[in-house]
C-alpha positions in Angstrom: 0.0 -0.2 0.0 0.8 3.9 -1.4 0.9 6.6 -2.6 2.1 7.7 -5.7 1.6 11.2 -7.6 -2.5 10.9 -7.3 -3.2 7.8 -6.9 -3.6 5.1 -4.1 -2.2 2.0 -4.8 -3.2 -1.2 -1.9 -1.8 -4.3 -3.2 -3.0 -6.6 -0.5 -6.3 -5.8 -2.5 -5.1 -5.5 -5.7 -7.1 -2.0 -6.4 -6.0 1.4 -7.7 -8.5 4.7 -6.1 -7.4 8.4 -6.4 -5.5 9.8 -3.4 -6.2 13.0 -2.8 -3.2 14.8 -1.4 -5.5 18.1 0.2 -6.3 15.8 3.2 -2.5 16.1 4.1 -2.6 20.0 4.2 -3.3 21.7 7.5 -5.1 24.5 5.3 -8.1 24.5 2.7 -6.8 24.1 -1.0 -9.9 25.3 -3.4 -10.7 22.4 -5.9 -12.6 24.4 -8.0 -13.9 27.7 -9.6 -17.1 29.3 -8.0 -20.2 29.3 -9.9 -20.7 33.5 -9.0 -16.8 34.0 -10.2 -16.1 36.0 -13.2 -15.1 32.9 -14.6 -17.4 31.2 -17.3 -19.7 28.5 -16.2 -18.8 26.3 -18.6 -15.2 25.6 -17.3 -16.8 25.0 -13.6 -19.0 22.3 -15.8 -16.1 20.8 -18.4 -13.8 20.9 -15.3 -16.5 18.5 -13.9 -16.6 16.7 -17.2 -13.1 15.9 -17.2 -12.7 14.9 -13.9 -15.0 12.2 -13.7 -13.7 10.8 -17.0 -9.7 11.3 -15.0 -11.4 9.3 -11.7 -13.1 6.6 -14.5 -9.7 6.1 -15.6 -8.1 5.5 -12.3 -10.6 4.1 -10.3 -10.1 0.3 -10.9 -13.2 -0.3 -8.1 -16.7 0.6 -8.2 -17.3 1.3 -5.1 -13.5 3.6 -4.9 -15.4 5.2 -8.7 -18.9 5.9 -6.9 -17.1 7.4 -3.8 -15.3 10.2 -6.0 -18.1 11.0 -7.9 -20.1 11.5 -5.2 -17.6 13.6 -3.5 -17.2 15.9 -7.1 -21.1 16.2 -7.3 -20.8 17.8 -3.9 -18.1 20.2 -4.2 -19.5 21.4 -7.5 -23.3 21.8 -6.1 -20.9 23.6 -3.3 -19.5 26.1 -5.2 -22.9 26.8 -7.1 -23.4 24.8 -10.1 -27.1 24.1 -10.5 -28.6 19.8 -10.4 -29.5 20.8 -14.3 -26.0 21.7 -15.0 -24.7 18.6 -13.4 -27.2 16.6 -15.2 -26.4 18.0 -18.6 -22.8 17.2 -17.8 -23.5 13.5 -16.9 -25.7 13.5 -20.0 -23.1 14.6 -22.1 -20.7 12.3 -20.0 -22.7 9.0 -20.9 -23.1 9.9 -24.3 -19.7 10.6 -25.2 -17.6 7.7 -22.8 -20.5 5.0 -22.4 -17.0 2.8 -22.9 -15.2 4.6 -20.1 -18.0 4.2 -17.2 -19.1 0.5 -18.8 -17.4 -1.4 -16.2 -19.2 0.3 -13.2 -22.1 -0.7 -15.1 -23.8 2.9 -14.2 -26.7 4.6 -15.0 -25.1 7.9 -14.6 -28.9 9.6 -14.9 -30.5 7.1 -12.3 -27.4 7.5 -10.3 -27.2 11.4 -10.3 -31.6 11.8 -9.8 -30.6 9.5 -6.7 -27.9 11.3 -5.1 -29.9 14.2 -5.4 -32.9 13.4 -3.7 -30.6 11.2 -0.4 -28.7 15.0 0.5 -32.3 17.1 -0.3 -30.7 18.6 -3.5 -34.1 18.4 -5.6 
């Protein structure tokens, strides 16, 4: 078990997961731009899009992928991105990168709707 770059490698489980080095810092690290910033909103949604692709390519276990995806969606909501923007991003991802999501056996639309409902965001 160890960390390399932004990966958490576990030889015992035979898994690869994201390693978030921000947890090692004693100060807050800003993860994404706020939806209310002067940056175009598409920068935030495109960042989410690319991060989901990154997470899917790195994580070898379904539960690791889901945990990281959930964290990302929560971060985007906290930054002020709307439910519709998140759903649109997930739909775009589902249409363009189904082959990357296939190993995790996901219906991204249902997944996002369930999380949003559980978190009382709808």
